[in-house]
C-alpha positions in Angstrom: -15.8 8.7 8.0 -14.1 5.4 7.3 -15.0 3.5 4.2 -14.3 -0.1 3.3 -12.8 -0.6 -0.1 -12.0 -3.8 -1.8 -8.3 -4.3 -2.5 -7.3 -6.7 -5.2 -3.8 -8.0 -5.9 -3.2 -7.6 -9.7 -0.2 -10.0 -9.9 0.1 -9.5 -13.6 0.8 -5.8 -13.1 2.5 -6.3 -9.6 0.1 -3.8 -7.9 -2.6 -3.7 -5.4 -5.7 -2.0 -6.7 -8.9 -0.3 -5.4 -11.6 0.2 -8.1 -14.0 3.0 -7.4 -16.4 4.8 -9.7 -14.6 3.6 -12.9 -11.2 4.7 -11.5 -8.3 2.7 -10.1 -6.1 3.7 -7.2 -3.1 1.5 -6.8 0.2 0.7 -5.1 3.0 -0.8 -7.3 5.1 -3.4 -5.6 8.1 -5.6 -6.2 8.7 -8.8 -4.4 12.2 -9.6 -3.1 13.6 -12.6 -1.1 11.6 -12.5 2.2 9.8 -9.2 1.5 7.9 -6.7 -0.5 8.9 -3.3 -1.7 6.1 -0.7 -2.1 7.4 1.6 -4.9 4.6 3.9 -6.0 1.2 5.0 -4.8 -1.3 6.5 -7.2 -4.8 7.8 -6.6 -6.6 9.5 -9.5 -7.7 13.1 -8.7 -11.3 12.0 -9.1 -10.8 9.8 -6.0 -8.9 12.3 -3.9 -10.0 13.3 -0.4 -11.7 10.0 0.4 -8.9 8.5 2.4 -8.3 5.8 -0.2 -4.5 6.1 -0.2 -4.4 5.7 3.6 -6.8 2.8 3.5 -4.8 1.1 0.7 -1.5 1.6 2.5 -2.8 0.3 5.9 -4.3 -2.8 4.0 -1.0 -3.6 2.2 1.1 -3.2 5.3 -1.2 -5.4 7.3 -1.2 -7.9 4.5 2.6 -8.0 4.3 2.9 -8.5 8.1 0.3 -11.3 8.0 2.3 -13.0 5.3 5.6 -12.6 7.3 7.2 -10.3 4.7 9.7 -7.6 5.4 8.5 -4.2 4.1 10.7 -2.0 2.0 9.0 1.5 1.8 10.5 2.9 -1.4 7.4 5.1 -2.0 7.6 8.4 0.0 3.8 8.2 0.8 4.3 4.7 2.3 7.3 5.9 4.2 5.4 8.8 5.6 2.5 6.5 6.7 4.9 4.2 8.5 6.5 7.2 10.3 3.1 8.2 11.6 2.2 4.6 12.6 5.2 3.3 14.6 3.6 -0.2 15.0 4.8 -0.9 11.4 8.4 0.2 11.9 9.7 -3.1 13.3 8.6 -4.8 10.0 10.5 -2.5 7.7 13.9 -2.7 6.1 15.8 0.2 4.6 14.7 1.3 1.2 
């Protein structure tokens, strides 16, 4: 079952966040010239098993592509997602 979560860009903390039931799942990022590096995915145990991490990663990858940014998948979880979804591979640069 696919949920729709609201993703917010917390620019102060350089991370994309999903707030659910008083918990925050997030992806830390770092901007670089012409691109964005995704460095760490975190989903609290209380939110596990809901597909939140995959939803978040798909959202941030689509967001980066829409903005014309190159994607540097530093985080192993983001790298694994891209390996399973080849349509994102053309938009990545080596981490």
